[in-house]
TILOMI-758824 format. One line per 8 residues: their letters; for each residue x, y, z of N, C-alpha, C. Coordinates in steps of 0.2 Angstrom, whole numbers, plus 5000, padded with zeros to 4 digits. Layout:
<nodes>
A = X/Y/Z/X/Y/Z/X/Y/Z ~ ...;
</nodes>
This chain:
<nodes>
MQLKVQYY = 5005/4945/5029/5002/4949/5034/5003/4956/5032 ~ 4999/4961/5034/5000/4968/5033/5004/4971/5038 ~ 5008/4976/5036/5012/4980/5041/5012/4987/5039 ~ 5013/4992/5044/5014/4999/5042/5021/5000/5043 ~ 5024/5003/5037/5031/5004/5037/5032/5012/5036 ~ 5036/5015/5040/5038/5022/5040/5045/5023/5038 ~ 5046/5028/5034/5053/5030/5031/5054/5037/5033 ~ 5061/5038/5035/5063/5045/5037/5070/5046/5033;
ALMREQAG = 5071/5053/5032/5077/5055/5029/5079/5052/5022 ~ 5085/5049/5022/5087/5047/5015/5083/5041/5013 ~ 5080/5037/5018/5076/5031/5016/5069/5034/5013 ~ 5067/5039/5015/5061/5042/5013/5062/5045/5006 ~ 5068/5048/5004/5069/5050/4998/5070/5044/4993 ~ 5073/5039/4995/5074/5033/4991/5068/5029/4989 ~ 5063/5029/4994/5057/5025/4994/5052/5029/4990 ~ 5053/5036/4990/5048/5040/4987/5041/5041/4991;
RSEEMLET = 5042/5040/4997/5036/5040/5001/5038/5040/5009 ~ 5034/5043/5013/5035/5043/5020/5033/5037/5024 ~ 5027/5034/5021/5025/5028/5025/5020/5024/5020 ~ 5019/5018/5021/5015/5013/5017/5012/5008/5021 ~ 5007/5005/5019/5004/4999/5022/5007/4993/5017 ~ 5010/4988/5019/5013/4983/5015/5011/4976/5017 ~ 5010/4972/5011/5008/4965/5012/5015/4962/5011 ~ 5017/4958/5016/5023/4954/5016/5023/4948/5020;
AAATPADL = 5027/4943/5018/5028/4937/5022/5034/4937/5026 ~ 5038/4943/5027/5044/4944/5031/5042/4942/5038 ~ 5046/4938/5041/5045/4936/5048/5048/4940/5053 ~ 5053/4944/5051/5057/4948/5056/5059/4955/5052 ~ 5061/4960/5056/5063/4966/5053/5069/4965/5048 ~ 5073/4961/5050/5079/4959/5045/5076/4957/5039 ~ 5072/4952/5039/5069/4950/5032/5065/4955/5029 ~ 5062/4959/5032/5058/4965/5029/5063/4970/5026;
YVELTSRY = 5068/4971/5029/5073/4976/5026/5076/4973/5020 ~ 5078/4967/5020/5080/4964/5014/5075/4965/5008 ~ 5069/4963/5009/5063/4964/5004/5063/4971/5002 ~ 5063/4976/5007/5062/4983/5005/5069/4986/5001 ~ 5074/4983/5003/5081/4985/5000/5080/4983/4992 ~ 5078/4977/4991/5077/4975/4984/5072/4979/4980 ~ 5067/4981/4984/5062/4985/4980/5064/4992/4979 ~ 5067/4995/4984/5068/5003/4984/5076/5004/4983;
RFTLTREQ = 5080/4999/4983/5087/5000/4982/5090/5004/4987 ~ 5088/5003/4994/5091/5007/4999/5098/5006/4999 ~ 5102/5012/5001/5109/5011/5001/5112/5011/5008 ~ 5108/5011/5013/5111/5011/5020/5111/5003/5022 ~ 5116/5001/5025/5116/4994/5027/5113/4993/5034 ~ 5111/4987/5036/5107/4986/5042/5111/4989/5048 ~ 5118/4988/5048/5122/4991/5053/5122/4998/5054 ~ 5120/5002/5049/5119/5009/5050/5112/5011/5053;
LKVAVNSE = 5108/5006/5054/5101/5008/5056/5099/5005/5062 ~ 5094/5008/5065/5091/5005/5071/5084/5004/5069 ~ 5080/4999/5072/5073/4997/5070/5069/4998/5076 ~ 5063/5000/5075/5058/5000/5080/5052/4997/5078 ~ 5048/4993/5082/5042/4990/5081/5037/4992/5086 ~ 5032/4995/5084/5026/4997/5088/5029/5003/5093 ~ 5033/5007/5090/5036/5013/5094/5041/5011/5100 ~ 5044/5005/5099/5049/5003/5104/5055/5000/5100;
FSDWSRRL = 5061/5002/5102/5067/5000/5099/5067/4992/5099 ~ 5069/4989/5094/5068/4982/5094/5074/4978/5091 ~ 5075/4972/5092/5080/4968/5089/5078/4966/5082 ~ 5083/4965/5078/5082/4964/5071/5079/4957/5070 ~ 5079/4952/5075/5077/4946/5074/5070/4945/5078 ~ 5067/4950/5080/5060/4950/5083/5055/4947/5078 ~ 5050/4943/5080/5045/4940/5076/5040/4946/5075 ~ 5038/4947/5069/5033/4952/5067/5026/4949/5067;
AAGDAVVF = 5021/4953/5068/5014/4951/5068/5010/4955/5064 ~ 5005/4953/5061/5000/4957/5057/4998/4963/5061 ~ 4999/4969/5058/4997/4975/5061/5002/4979/5064 ~ 5008/4976/5064/5014/4979/5067/5016/4986/5063 ~ 5018/4991/5067/5021/4997/5064/5029/4996/5064 ~ 5032/4997/5059/5039/4996/5058/5042/5002/5056 ~ 5048/5005/5059/5051/5010/5057/5059/5009/5057 ~ 5062/5010/5051/5069/5009/5051/5072/5016/5052;
IPPVAGG = 5076/5017/5057/5079/5024/5059/5086/5025/5056 ~ 5087/5029/5051/5093/5030/5049/5097/5035/5053 ~ 5104/5035/5052/5108/5040/5056/5106/5047/5054 ~ 5106/5052/5059/5104/5059/5058/5110/5063/5060 ~ 5110/5069/5057/5115/5074/5059/5111/5080/5062 ~ 5114/5083/5067/5111/5088/5070/5116/5093/5072 ~ 5114/5099/5075/5118/5104/5076/5116/5109/5081;
</nodes>
């Protein structure tokens, strides 16, 4: 299935892009993160991230559907 994935902060740097359309067999955001970590060598662990699907915070075990938009949200610093 095809998903839209967006990257921010450190993950954008490591992936070398801010977003992409991706063909994947990942069933959940957790599966997708494993796949992407293998591809881009992300250094953040799942415990350091939040995930959103279609603009709503989501559980890592949510079932993904074709056309979903997935965002992995890294920790940010502000001031």
